C-alpha positions as CSV (number, residue, x, y, z in Angstrom):
1,M,58.9,26.1,-85.7
2,K,56.7,26.3,-82.6
3,N,56.9,30.2,-82.7
4,E,55.7,30.2,-86.3
5,I,52.8,28.0,-85.5
6,K,51.9,30.2,-82.4
7,D,52.1,33.2,-84.7
8,L,49.9,31.7,-87.3
9,A,47.4,30.6,-84.8
10,S,47.3,34.0,-83.2
11,R,46.8,35.8,-86.6
12,A,44.0,33.2,-87.5
13,K,42.3,34.0,-84.2
14,T,42.5,37.7,-84.7
15,E,41.0,37.4,-88.2
16,L,38.3,35.2,-87.0
17,V,37.4,37.7,-84.1
18,N,37.5,40.6,-86.5
19,T,35.2,38.8,-89.1
20,I,32.7,37.8,-86.5
21,N,32.7,41.4,-85.1
22,F,32.1,42.8,-88.6
23,V,29.2,40.3,-89.3
24,V,27.6,41.0,-85.9
25,G,28.0,44.7,-86.4
26,T,26.4,44.5,-89.8
27,L,23.5,42.5,-88.6
28,R,23.0,44.9,-85.6
29,M,22.8,47.8,-88.1
30,Q,19.9,45.9,-89.8
31,G,18.1,46.2,-86.5
32,L,18.2,42.5,-85.5
33,T,18.2,41.2,-81.9
34,K,21.1,39.4,-80.4
35,K,19.1,36.1,-80.5
36,V,18.5,36.4,-84.1
37,I,22.2,37.2,-84.8
38,A,23.3,34.3,-82.7
39,L,21.0,32.0,-84.8
40,A,22.3,33.5,-88.1
41,L,25.9,33.0,-87.0
42,I,25.3,29.5,-86.0
43,A,23.8,28.8,-89.5
44,F,26.9,30.4,-91.1
45,I,29.3,28.5,-88.9
46,S,27.6,25.1,-89.4
47,D,27.8,25.5,-93.1
48,R,24.5,23.6,-93.3
49,A,22.2,26.5,-94.4
50,S,22.4,28.2,-97.8
51,V,22.6,32.0,-98.0
52,K,19.1,32.1,-99.6
53,N,17.6,30.2,-96.7
54,I,19.3,32.3,-94.1
55,S,18.2,35.5,-95.8
56,E,14.6,34.4,-96.0
57,T,14.5,32.9,-92.5
58,F,15.9,36.0,-90.8
59,N,14.6,38.6,-93.3
60,L,18.1,39.7,-94.2
61,D,19.4,41.3,-97.4
62,Y,20.4,38.5,-99.6
63,N,23.0,40.4,-101.5
64,L,24.7,41.5,-98.3
65,L,24.9,37.9,-97.1
66,K,26.2,36.7,-100.5
67,A,28.9,39.4,-100.3
68,L,29.9,38.2,-96.8
69,E,29.9,34.8,-98.0
70,E,32.4,35.7,-100.8
71,V,34.6,37.5,-98.4
72,E,34.7,34.5,-96.2
73,K,35.4,32.2,-99.2
74,R,38.3,34.4,-100.3
75,G,39.7,34.2,-96.7
76,R,39.8,30.5,-96.8
77,T,41.9,30.5,-100.0
78,T,44.5,33.0,-98.9
């Protein structure tokens, strides 16, 4: 049982790291600074800001952020 929990935690950590790296890479390709990316990630993680507000605040592509949100939501249900 402990090994199963460790394995599950390890896979979840790997998935989280891969997802964050994908988001950061995507935002860097948009030409954003590390500070702006950090603020955008905080907004995503805190779950307090809407995609529309984030896209307007950081001048990001709304459709791209919406797609990332959908990917993240699907990850929660699987």
